[in-house]
Residue, then its C-alpha position, 0 to 999 in steps of 0.5 A: x896567739x889568736x884563739x879561733x873557734x870553728x863550728x862546721x860539720x859534726x861527726x858520728x864516727x871519727x877515724x883514728x887521727x894520723x900523727x902527721x895530721x895532728x902535727x900540721x894542725x898543731x903547728x898552724x894553731x901554735x904558729x910553730x914550725x916544730x911541734x912534737x906529739x905524744x899520745x897520753x894514756x888513760x883518757x876517755x877522749x884521745x889526748x895528745x901532749x904538744x911540745x914546742x921549743x919554748x919550754x912549755x906544752x899544750x894539750x890536744x883532745x879529740x873524740x874517742x874512736x867510734x867503738x868507745x861507748x860514751x854516756x850522755x854527759x860525756x858526749x858534750x865534753x869538748x863543748x863543755x871544755x871550750x866553754x869553760x876555757x873561754x869563761x876563764x880566759x887564761x887567768x894568770x892569777x890561777x894558772x888556767x890555760x887558754x883556749x887556743x883552738x876548737x873546731x868541730x870540723x873533721x877535715x884536719x885530723x878526722x875528728x873534732x878537736x880542742x887545743x889548750x895551753x900553755x902549761x908549765x910544770x909537771x903532771x903530778x902522776x909523773x913525780x908522785x912516786x918520788x915524793x915524800x909524805x910531807x911533799x905529797x901533803x904540800x901538793x894536796x894543800x896547794x890543790x885545796x887552795x886552787x880548788x877554792x879559788x876556782x869555786x869562787x868564780x860565779x856564773x849567771x845560772x846553774x847548768x852548762x857553761x855554754x848552752x851547747x853542752x846540753x845541760x839546760x840552764x836553770x835558776x834552780x840547783x835542784x832542777x840541774x842536779x835532778x837533770x844530771x842524775x836522771x841522765x846517769x840513771x838513764x845510761x844505767x837503764x839502757x845498759x840493763x844495770x839493776x838499781x832501785x831507780x824509782x827509789x833514787x828519784x824519790x830520795x831526790x824529791x824528798x830532800x829537794x829542800x836541802x838542794x834548794x839551799x844552794x842559791x849561787x851558781x859557782x864553777x864546779x869541776x865534777x871530775x878533777x882529782x885524778x893525779x893525771x889531771x893536776x899540773x905541779x911546780x915540782x920545785x915549789x910543790x905547788x899546783x900550777x893548774x889542771x889539764x881538763x875542764x871538760x866536766x865544768x858546770x855552774x853548780x855546787x862545788x862540793x859535788x866535785x870528786x875531790x871531796x870524796x875522801x879528801x886528805x887532811x892537807x887538801x881540807x886545810x888548803x880548801x878551808x873546810x869540808x861540806x859536813x857542818x850542817x845536816x843539809x850539807x851532809x844530805x847533799x853529799x849523800x845525794 
C-alpha cells in the first residue's frame, strides 16, 4: 500500500464529514471496494474506525468541528502524528502503525485527515470490564514493556518530530520544556484561569539544572495511557500497539502521562520509576 502525503490548502472551519465521503476517501487510500466506517467517541479530533474484509482495521482522524476550542499544542496534532508515524515507519518489532495517507486538503471530506494502520487486536477499553485482576496486571506489564521500547528510540534534537508541529527544535530539554509549559500557561491566561503564573515560571528557572540533566532526546508520547488508546491481543493479554501518536515529541519519556500513578505491574514491565534521584523527582513535580 502506498503512503501518500498531500499538502495543499489549509482550513479554519471544517464542516462535519459525510460518512459516504469518508468511505470514498478510505476506499481509495486502502485500495478496498468495501470499507465500513464507525465513529469512535471520546476523542478531541473526530476519529473513525475503518474495517475492510482483510480482518484488521484502520483509523481515520480529522479536525474537530469549528465550535471545539483547541489549546495551542492541540492545533498541530495531525501534523505531529504524521511526523511520528513517518519516523516509526510501521516497525513490526513494536507493532506500530504505518502512515497510509495524510492530507491537509479539505476537498474530499471537508477537513484535513490522516489514515493510519493496520491494527490487529482489540481496543483495551472494550474488554477491560471482563478481565480478571491477574489479566489486567498482565496487560499493564506488557504496556510498560511497550513504552520502554518506544522510549529507546532517539531523535536528533528535542522538540517536534517534524517542524510543522510548531514546537521549536532545540539542543536543550530545558528550553523545550519551558516552551511547552509556556504554551499551556498562555492558554490558561487567555481563558482567565487564575493561577500563580509568575511563580510557576520562577520554579522552572530555579530548577533548570534538573531539566538540563536530560541530554538525549527520546520518543515521548505525552498522552498515551488512556484505555481507549491501547490495542491488545485479547488471547495473549499483550499490548499490540497504540492508536494515537499525535502527542509525540523528542523529549524526556518520563513526562508521559503513563507515569502518573502507574500500577506496580506497569513499573515492573517498564523497569523502574523516575524517582531514584532528587533531579528525577524535581522533574516529575515540574
